[in-house]
C-alpha positions, 0 to 999 in steps of 0.5 A: 513497491510503492513509497508513500509520503505524507503524515501518517496518524491514526486517522490517515492509517485508517483511511488507507487501510479502508481505501485498500481493504487492508486487514488491520495489523500492527499498532502505530504506537509501537516502535518495532511494528512494521507491517500495518495492513495486508490483504488478498484483493482484486483491484482493477481486475487484477488479483494482488496480495498487498502489505503496508509497511513501515520502516522502523528506522526512517519511518517511511511508509510503502506498499508491497504489491505481489501480482500473478507472473502472467500480469500484463503491463496494462493490467499492472498500470491499471492497478497501480492507477487505482492504488495511487488514487486510493492512497491520495484520497486517504491523504498520502502521496505516491513518491515512487514506484518500483516494479520488480520482474 
Protein backbone atom coordinates (compact mmCIF):
# COMPACT_ATOMS: atom_id res chain seq x y z
CA UNK A 1 0.00 0.00 0.00
CA UNK A 2 1.24 3.47 -0.88
CA UNK A 3 -0.02 6.31 1.31
CA UNK A 4 -0.34 9.61 -0.52
CA UNK A 5 -0.24 13.15 0.86
CA UNK A 6 -1.30 16.42 -0.69
CA UNK A 7 -4.45 18.24 -1.64
CA UNK A 8 -6.69 16.13 -3.85
CA UNK A 9 -9.20 18.06 -5.93
CA UNK A 10 -10.77 17.26 -9.29
CA UNK A 11 -7.69 18.45 -11.15
CA UNK A 12 -5.09 16.50 -9.16
CA UNK A 13 -7.36 13.44 -9.08
CA UNK A 14 -7.66 13.59 -12.87
CA UNK A 15 -3.88 13.96 -13.27
CA UNK A 16 -3.22 10.99 -10.99
CA UNK A 17 -5.75 8.80 -12.77
CA UNK A 18 -4.27 9.74 -16.14
CA UNK A 19 -0.67 9.22 -14.97
CA UNK A 20 -1.45 5.72 -13.70
CA UNK A 21 -3.98 4.80 -16.41
CA UNK A 22 -6.78 4.32 -13.88
CA UNK A 23 -10.39 3.92 -14.91
CA UNK A 24 -12.50 6.63 -13.30
CA UNK A 25 -14.82 5.45 -10.54
CA UNK A 26 -16.29 7.32 -7.57
CA UNK A 27 -17.22 10.95 -7.22
CA UNK A 28 -15.17 13.33 -5.13
CA UNK A 29 -18.27 15.09 -3.80
CA UNK A 30 -19.85 11.89 -2.47
CA UNK A 31 -18.72 11.36 1.12
CA UNK A 32 -19.25 7.60 0.99
CA UNK A 33 -17.17 6.85 -2.11
CA UNK A 34 -13.95 5.01 -1.32
CA UNK A 35 -12.61 3.68 -4.64
CA UNK A 36 -11.63 6.36 -7.16
CA UNK A 37 -9.68 4.48 -9.78
CA UNK A 38 -8.71 1.01 -10.85
CA UNK A 39 -6.72 -0.69 -13.57
CA UNK A 40 -4.91 -3.82 -14.63
CA UNK A 41 -1.67 -2.45 -16.08
CA UNK A 42 1.90 -3.34 -16.77
CA UNK A 43 4.24 -0.77 -15.26
CA UNK A 44 8.02 -1.08 -15.54
CA UNK A 45 7.47 -4.53 -17.05
CA UNK A 46 5.45 -5.80 -14.07
CA UNK A 47 1.75 -6.68 -14.41
CA UNK A 48 -0.22 -5.10 -11.58
CA UNK A 49 -3.73 -4.43 -10.38
CA UNK A 50 -3.92 -0.88 -9.02
CA UNK A 51 -6.72 0.71 -7.01
CA UNK A 52 -6.91 4.28 -5.72
CA UNK A 53 -8.74 4.56 -2.38
CA UNK A 54 -9.91 7.39 -0.14
CA UNK A 55 -10.44 6.58 3.52
CA UNK A 56 -13.90 7.93 4.35
CA UNK A 57 -12.94 8.70 7.96
CA UNK A 58 -9.51 10.28 7.65
CA UNK A 59 -9.89 11.51 4.04
CA UNK A 60 -6.43 10.08 3.42
CA UNK A 61 -5.57 8.61 0.02
CA UNK A 62 -3.69 5.44 -0.86
CA UNK A 63 -2.92 3.09 -3.70
CA UNK A 64 -3.33 -0.65 -3.34
CA UNK A 65 -1.15 -2.57 -5.76
CA UNK A 66 -1.46 -6.31 -6.26
CA UNK A 67 1.43 -8.04 -8.01
CA UNK A 68 2.04 -11.60 -9.17
CA UNK A 69 3.46 -13.80 -6.41
CA UNK A 70 6.64 -14.43 -8.41
CA UNK A 71 7.55 -10.73 -8.77
CA UNK A 72 11.20 -10.22 -7.92
CA UNK A 73 12.40 -7.51 -5.53
CA UNK A 74 14.06 -5.49 -8.29
CA UNK A 75 10.87 -5.64 -10.41
CA UNK A 76 8.79 -4.47 -7.47
CA UNK A 77 11.21 -1.64 -6.73
CA UNK A 78 11.17 -0.54 -10.39
CA UNK A 79 7.36 -0.49 -10.34
CA UNK A 80 7.28 1.48 -7.07
CA UNK A 81 9.78 4.01 -8.45
CA UNK A 82 7.59 4.60 -11.51
CA UNK A 83 4.40 4.89 -9.43
CA UNK A 84 6.12 7.34 -7.06
CA UNK A 85 7.32 9.49 -9.97
CA UNK A 86 3.87 9.52 -11.56
CA UNK A 87 2.14 10.40 -8.28
CA UNK A 88 4.60 13.24 -7.70
CA UNK A 89 4.12 14.47 -11.27
CA UNK A 90 0.38 14.62 -10.49
CA UNK A 91 1.13 16.89 -7.52
CA UNK A 92 0.98 14.38 -4.65
CA UNK A 93 3.68 13.07 -2.34
CA UNK A 94 4.31 9.47 -1.33
CA UNK A 95 4.17 9.45 2.47
CA UNK A 96 4.88 5.76 3.00
CA UNK A 97 5.05 2.41 1.28
CA UNK A 98 4.08 -0.80 3.06
CA UNK A 99 4.71 -4.15 1.38
CA UNK A 100 2.95 -7.41 2.16
CA UNK A 101 4.36 -10.76 1.23
